[in-house]
C-alpha angles and dihedrals in degrees: 000000000000125000121194118197113194119206127174126200124168108314097344130082114199127201114198111199123201128182131017126345101207145104114356092359091070088055090050093053090046089053092047092048094049092043092047111133105190121146120269112272095032111124121217121224120184117201117204100175091113094045107113097190139015117193106238091225093053100058088100093085092052090049090049093048089050092049088054094053105271109139106228113203124191098027128071117235114207 
């Protein structure tokens, strides 16, 4: 299971993820990210500190998000 809590303050939107990032939950995160409709100029941060497991084969999505300007916290991107 994966829970996404969205908070907005000033010019930053924060997504706090909890649970496991694997299987269909990766697809759900990708869908949420691609359908995101925040105003222009609002940065996105994704916090992974409460994620208990990330499927090694699914790190591609986090890497893509990081490359497109999303700040990923709680996970190191090479």
